[in-house]
N, C-alpha and C positions, 0 to 999 in steps of 0.2 A: 715858067708861069706865063700865061697869056692874058690874065685879067685878075683883078682883085676888086670885090664889091662890098657894099656896106649892109645889104639886107637881102632877103629872099627874092623879092621882085627883081632887083637888079641882077641877082644870080641867074634867074630864069631867062631874062632878056639877054644877058651876056652869053649864056650857054647856047641859046638858040642862034645868036648872031655869029659867034666865034667857033662853035662846034668843037670844043675841046674834047680830048679823049676821056678825061676824068675831072669831076668837080669835087673838091673837098668842101663838104657842107656842114656848117654848124647848125644845131637844131634851134637854139635860142637866138633869134635875130628880130630886130624891130620890123613892124609891118607884117609882111608875109614871112612866116617862120620857115625853118629848114624842112619841116615835115611837109608843109603845103608846097614848098618850092620843089621838093623831090617828086611829089605827086604830079605836079604840073609838067615837069620834065618827062616823067614817064608817060603821061597822056599825049605828049607831043611826038611820040614815036621817034625820038632822037637817038643817035648812036652813043651819045655821051653817057658815061656811067657815073654814078654818085657814090662817093665814099663818105660815110657819116663820121664826124668827129664827136665823141661823146664823153660824158663823165659817168661815174657809177650811179648817180642819182637819177638818170634819165632813161632807164631801161624800157619803160613803157613806150616812150617816144621812139626809141630805137626800133622796137617791135613794129610800130605803125609805119616807120620809115622804110623798113625792109618790105613790108607789105605794099608800100607805095611804089617800090621799084628800086630801092637802093641796092647796090651790089655788095655792101658790107659795112662794117664799122670798126673804128679803132679808137682807143682811149686818147684823150687830148694830151696826156703827159707821156705818151709813148716816145721812145728815143727817135731822133731824126732818121737814123738808118732804118728803123721799123716803118716809119712813115713812107720813106722812099720805096721800100720793098712792097708796101701795101699798094701804093699807086701803080707800080709795075704789074702786080698781080691783077688788079682790077682792070687796068688798061688792056691787058691781053685777053680779057673776056672771062676770067675766072672770078670767083666770089671769095670774100674774106670775112671771117668772123674772129674777132679777138678772143682768145681762149679765156681771158680774164673776166669777161662778162657774158660769155655764151650761156653758162648755167642760168644766170639771172634772166636772160631773155627767154630761155626755154621754160622757166618757171612762169614767166608772163604769158606764154602760150597757154599754159594749163588753166589760167584764170579767165581766158576769153571764151565767150559762148561758142559752142561748136556750130559749124555750118556744113555738117557732114552730108546731109541728103543731097544738097545741090552739087557739092564737089565730088562726092562719091560717084555720081553719074559720069563725070568726066574721066574717072579712072577706067571706065569700060572701054575707052579708046586704046588702052595699052594692052600689049601682049603679056603673057604670063612672065616672060623673061624681063620685059620692061618694068613690070611691077616689082620684080625682085631687085632690079637696078635702082629703082626709086627708093625702096626700103633701105638699100645699102647706102645711098646718098644721105638719107635721113639719119643713119647711124654714124655719119661723119667719115665714111670710108673714102680713101683716095682712089683714083683710077687704078693704080697699081695693086692696091689691096683688093679691089673688086675683081680685077683680072685674075688674081691668085685664087680668090674664093671660088670663082666660077670656071677656072681653068680655061681662060680665053686670053687673047692678046689685048694689049692696051688699046690698040686701034679699034677692036671690036667693042670695047667698053665705051670709048668716045662716041662711036656710032650709036650705041644704045642710048647714051645720055642725050645726045643731040635729038634722037627720035622722041624721047620722053619730053624734053623741053618743047619741041615743036608741037607735038600732039596736045599737050596741056596748055599751050600758049604761055609758057613761062620764059623768063629772061635768062636765068642762070641757076646755079646750084643752090643759092640761098633761097630763091623763090621755090625751088623744088622741095627743100626741107620744110618750109612753111606749109606748102600744099600737102605734103605727106602727113603732117600732124593734123591740119585742119580738116582734112578729108576723112580722118580716122584710120588711115592706112597704118600708122604707127602710133604708139602711145608714149607720152612724155617719159614715164619711168623706164621704158625700153630704150629710148634714145639716150637718156642719161647714163644708164648702166653700160651701154655699149661705148659711150664716149669715155667713161672711166677705164674700160678695158683697153680702148685704143690708146689712151695716154701711156699705158704700160708697154706698148709696142714701139719699136724704133720706127721713125718715119721713113717713107720711101719716096 
């Protein structure tokens, strides 16, 4: 650990000064809360990634934090080993969604007013295959699962994912999932159905 702070403003200042790989961000803090602090870090174009620590009662805030640029979230009462694993996942550039609250966050997506016209125009930047990759990401598929589905190598999938993120100006897979829903590319019911199916398959 490189720093510990008392509120969101101190978190932003410390992150900009120390440039840590990962910030563990609580949402409820005095002064500048974790949501605004996450947004400010995102606007600062910093390489630091934010992992939100949350409780079951704060799903709406988690949704907004992910839109603000957080790379994932984890429940506060998660075991220490899960927390360490989550930090490593986020630090290497991947995104993390705790399965215990993912459904509630997706339900929160469905209550938000759509912004489809504006976002749908950005989808035109993608090739047909890149659109398919984005849909697969929104279904919660891993790179290995996507590679098997399209009969390509893991390296090819990583290249497609990188192109999707670059063309849409997105930071990571979490942002891609949010974009896929808000643009109307996927529907909430479809995502939930596929996530239930994915839970029945062994992870790769």
